[in-house]
C-alpha positions as CSV (number, residue, x, y, z in Angstrom):
1,M,-58.2,-37.7,-7.0
2,S,-54.7,-36.1,-7.4
3,N,-51.3,-36.6,-6.9
4,N,-50.8,-34.4,-4.3
5,N,-54.2,-35.8,-2.3
6,I,-52.8,-39.0,-2.6
7,Q,-49.2,-38.1,-1.3
8,W,-51.2,-36.1,1.4
9,I,-53.6,-39.3,2.5
10,A,-50.4,-41.3,2.5
11,Y,-48.5,-38.9,4.6
12,K,-51.1,-38.7,7.5
13,T,-51.6,-42.2,7.1
14,V,-47.8,-43.1,8.2
15,L,-47.8,-40.1,10.8
16,Y,-51.1,-41.7,12.5
17,R,-49.5,-45.2,12.3
18,E,-46.2,-43.6,14.2
19,L,-48.3,-41.6,16.7
20,H,-50.4,-44.0,17.2
21,R,-47.3,-46.2,18.1
22,I,-45.9,-44.1,20.8
23,F,-49.2,-43.7,22.8
24,R,-50.2,-47.2,22.5
25,I,-47.1,-48.3,23.9
26,W,-46.8,-45.1,26.6
27,K,-45.2,-47.6,29.5
28,Q,-42.3,-47.9,26.9
29,T,-42.1,-44.9,25.2
30,L,-42.8,-42.3,26.9
31,L,-42.6,-43.5,30.7
32,P,-38.9,-44.3,31.2
33,P,-37.7,-41.7,29.8
34,A,-39.3,-39.4,32.3
35,I,-37.9,-41.8,35.2
36,T,-34.6,-42.0,34.0
37,I,-34.3,-38.5,33.9
38,S,-35.7,-38.0,37.3
39,L,-32.7,-40.3,38.6
40,Y,-30.3,-37.9,37.2
41,F,-32.1,-34.4,38.3
42,L,-32.0,-35.9,41.9
43,I,-28.3,-37.6,41.6
44,F,-26.2,-34.7,40.0
45,G,-28.6,-32.2,40.8
46,N,-29.4,-32.2,43.8
47,F,-26.9,-34.8,45.8
48,I,-24.0,-33.9,43.8
49,G,-24.8,-30.4,42.7
50,Q,-25.2,-29.2,46.0
51,R,-21.4,-30.0,46.4
52,I,-20.4,-28.4,43.5
53,G,-22.6,-25.1,43.9
54,Q,-22.6,-22.6,41.5
55,F,-20.5,-23.3,38.0
56,Q,-20.3,-20.7,35.1
57,G,-22.1,-18.7,36.6
58,V,-25.1,-20.4,37.7
59,P,-25.8,-23.5,40.1
60,Y,-24.9,-26.6,38.6
61,I,-28.3,-28.1,38.5
62,N,-29.5,-25.2,36.1
63,F,-26.1,-25.5,33.7
64,I,-26.8,-30.0,33.5
65,V,-30.7,-29.3,32.9
66,P,-30.1,-28.7,28.9
67,G,-28.0,-31.4,28.5
68,L,-30.1,-33.8,29.9
69,I,-33.3,-32.7,27.6
70,M,-30.6,-33.5,25.0
71,M,-30.2,-36.5,26.1
72,A,-33.8,-37.4,26.4
73,V,-34.8,-36.1,22.9
74,I,-31.8,-37.4,21.0
75,T,-31.9,-41.4,22.2
76,N,-35.6,-41.0,21.7
77,S,-36.3,-40.0,18.3
78,F,-33.7,-42.2,17.1
79,G,-34.5,-45.1,18.9
80,N,-38.4,-43.9,18.1
81,V,-37.7,-44.2,13.6
82,V,-35.2,-47.0,14.0
83,A,-37.8,-49.7,15.7
84,S,-40.3,-48.4,13.7
85,F,-39.1,-48.9,10.5
86,Y,-36.7,-51.7,10.9
87,G,-40.0,-53.5,12.5
88,V,-41.7,-52.9,9.3
89,R,-38.8,-54.4,7.0
90,F,-38.9,-57.5,9.7
91,Q,-42.9,-58.2,9.1
92,K,-42.6,-57.2,5.7
93,N,-45.1,-54.6,5.7
94,I,-42.4,-52.2,3.5
95,E,-43.8,-54.2,0.6
96,E,-46.8,-52.9,1.0
97,M,-46.0,-49.2,1.3
98,Q,-43.5,-49.7,-1.7
99,V,-46.6,-51.0,-4.1
100,S,-48.4,-48.3,-2.9
101,P,-48.7,-45.0,-4.6
102,M,-47.1,-43.3,-1.5
103,S,-43.8,-41.7,-3.1
104,S,-40.2,-42.5,-1.1
105,A,-40.1,-38.8,0.4
106,V,-43.3,-39.0,1.7
107,M,-42.4,-42.4,3.6
108,L,-39.3,-40.5,4.8
109,L,-41.3,-37.6,5.8
110,G,-43.6,-39.9,7.6
111,Y,-41.1,-41.9,9.6
112,I,-38.9,-38.4,10.6
113,T,-41.8,-36.5,11.9
114,G,-43.0,-39.3,14.2
115,G,-39.5,-39.5,15.2
116,V,-39.9,-35.4,16.0
117,A,-42.8,-36.0,17.5
118,R,-41.7,-38.1,20.0
119,G,-38.6,-36.1,20.4
120,M,-40.4,-33.0,21.6
121,M,-42.5,-34.9,23.3
122,I,-40.1,-36.2,25.3
123,G,-38.1,-33.2,25.1
124,V,-41.7,-31.1,26.7
125,I,-41.9,-33.7,29.5
126,V,-38.4,-33.1,30.7
127,T,-38.6,-29.9,30.7
128,F,-41.7,-30.0,33.0
129,I,-40.2,-32.5,35.3
130,S,-36.8,-30.1,35.4
131,L,-39.0,-27.7,37.0
132,F,-39.3,-29.6,40.2
133,F,-35.9,-29.4,40.9
134,S,-34.5,-25.7,39.1
135,K,-35.5,-22.5,38.4
136,L,-35.5,-22.5,34.5
137,T,-34.8,-19.6,32.9
138,I,-35.1,-18.8,28.7
139,F,-32.2,-16.4,27.2
140,S,-33.5,-17.0,23.6
141,L,-36.8,-19.1,23.3
142,G,-36.4,-19.2,19.5
143,V,-32.9,-20.9,19.4
144,T,-34.5,-23.5,22.2
145,I,-37.1,-24.3,20.2
146,Y,-35.7,-24.8,16.7
147,T,-32.0,-26.6,18.2
148,M,-34.6,-29.3,19.9
149,V,-36.7,-29.5,16.8
150,L,-33.5,-29.5,14.4
151,T,-31.9,-32.2,17.3
152,S,-34.7,-34.4,17.3
153,T,-35.2,-34.4,13.4
154,L,-31.2,-35.4,12.9
155,F,-31.3,-38.2,15.0
156,A,-34.4,-39.1,13.5
157,L,-32.7,-39.1,10.4
158,A,-29.9,-41.4,11.5
159,G,-32.3,-44.0,13.2
160,L,-33.6,-44.9,10.1
161,I,-30.7,-45.1,8.3
162,N,-29.8,-47.0,10.8
163,A,-32.6,-49.2,10.1
164,I,-32.3,-49.5,6.3
165,F,-28.9,-50.8,6.7
166,A,-29.5,-53.1,9.7
167,K,-29.7,-56.9,9.2
168,S,-30.9,-57.8,12.6
169,F,-32.9,-56.7,15.7
170,D,-29.4,-56.4,17.8
171,D,-28.0,-54.0,14.6
172,T,-31.0,-51.3,15.8
173,T,-29.2,-51.1,19.0
174,I,-25.8,-50.9,18.5
175,V,-25.5,-47.3,17.4
176,L,-27.7,-46.4,19.8
177,N,-25.6,-48.0,23.1
178,F,-22.1,-48.0,21.6
179,V,-22.1,-45.0,19.6
180,L,-24.6,-42.4,20.7
181,T,-24.7,-43.1,24.5
182,P,-21.0,-43.0,24.9
183,L,-20.8,-39.8,23.0
184,T,-23.9,-38.0,24.8
185,Y,-22.0,-38.7,27.9
186,L,-18.9,-37.3,26.5
187,G,-20.8,-34.2,24.9
188,G,-20.1,-31.6,27.4
189,V,-24.0,-32.7,29.5
190,F,-22.2,-32.4,32.7
191,Y,-19.5,-30.6,32.0
192,S,-17.9,-27.6,29.7
193,I,-14.9,-28.3,27.7
194,K,-13.0,-24.9,28.5
195,M,-12.2,-27.1,31.7
196,L,-10.6,-29.9,29.5
197,P,-6.6,-29.4,28.3
198,P,-6.6,-27.6,24.8
199,I,-6.0,-31.2,22.8
200,W,-9.1,-32.5,24.7
201,K,-10.9,-29.7,23.7
202,K,-10.1,-30.1,20.3
203,I,-11.0,-34.0,20.4
204,S,-13.8,-32.9,22.1
205,L,-15.1,-30.0,19.4
206,L,-15.2,-33.4,16.6
207,N,-18.8,-34.5,18.4
208,P,-21.9,-33.5,17.2
209,I,-23.5,-33.9,20.1
210,L,-21.6,-31.4,22.0
211,H,-22.3,-29.0,19.6
212,L,-26.1,-29.5,20.4
213,V,-26.2,-29.5,23.9
214,S,-23.5,-26.4,24.2
215,I,-26.6,-24.5,21.7
216,F,-29.1,-25.7,23.8
217,R,-27.5,-24.1,26.5
218,Y,-27.0,-21.2,25.3
219,G,-31.0,-20.9,24.7
220,F,-31.5,-21.4,28.5
221,L,-28.6,-19.5,29.8
222,G,-27.2,-17.7,26.9
223,I,-23.7,-19.4,27.9
224,A,-22.1,-21.5,24.9
225,D,-18.6,-23.5,24.3
226,V,-19.2,-23.1,20.1
227,P,-19.8,-20.4,18.0
228,V,-24.1,-20.3,18.3
229,Y,-25.3,-19.6,14.9
230,E,-22.5,-20.9,12.5
231,T,-22.9,-24.3,14.1
232,L,-26.7,-24.0,13.7
233,T,-26.3,-23.0,10.3
234,G,-23.9,-26.1,10.0
235,L,-26.2,-28.3,11.8
236,T,-28.8,-27.2,9.1
237,L,-26.5,-28.4,6.6
238,L,-25.9,-31.5,7.9
239,I,-29.8,-32.3,7.8
240,I,-30.1,-31.4,4.6
241,A,-27.4,-33.3,3.7
242,L,-28.8,-36.5,5.0
243,G,-32.1,-35.9,4.1
244,I,-30.9,-36.1,0.5
245,W,-29.2,-39.2,1.0
246,T,-31.7,-40.9,3.1
247,H,-34.1,-40.0,0.4
248,W,-31.8,-41.6,-2.3
249,L,-31.6,-45.0,-0.2
250,L,-35.4,-44.9,-0.1
251,K,-35.6,-45.0,-3.5
252,K,-33.5,-47.0,-5.1
253,G,-34.0,-49.9,-2.3
254,V,-31.3,-49.8,-0.3
255,G,-31.5,-52.6,2.5
256,I,-35.3,-53.7,1.5
257,R,-35.0,-55.0,-1.6
258,T,-33.8,-58.4,-2.5
């Protein structure tokens, strides 16, 4: 058997394990985000949205839908990889993967694909739920799909990096609870940065989640707070850089070998 076939089998094995884990504990991986986002739609969309009315020329519920989808994609793609990879580290299963013919690149791709799969599944579920609360329109299907894939890939990589450096289970939740969650709420999900004073607008532009939410909103509504295609290019390059660094970490055994 050629090395390419061995690597392909290894990749399918890792991906199957990740997908099996997602569906095996679907009450923890797929159901809670659907319930949480439904409450956001109900509270911010129906109750508060009715008082706000139009926002930047569209109903307020339509304005916040892209941000809520991004919120779910970010937390789930990140959470899936950080929990899964740290789990194999904690159980010492990672040592079996290291002594196998599996390459570091295949290990990386397997876990990232698993995180992207969960992020995309949650994105589709939340999008479907949003249809009960708003009338969605698609301005650019290509931008919408690419941004969702880009987002889930970026935060799956971030989750893997967090899992590599985590020293305990508590460390796997610190970034999600104290970094990603505040950045998401301050990332233009419920408002436009055009409403902010100039100094806060400049500070907000340092938040990468703001850019993701904005270009994803452009895919639905055709409005954005940042240059769309320049931002997509920059985020693509960021993912490539993070991917190269993460591969190097896995190859060197950082956080794995003692």
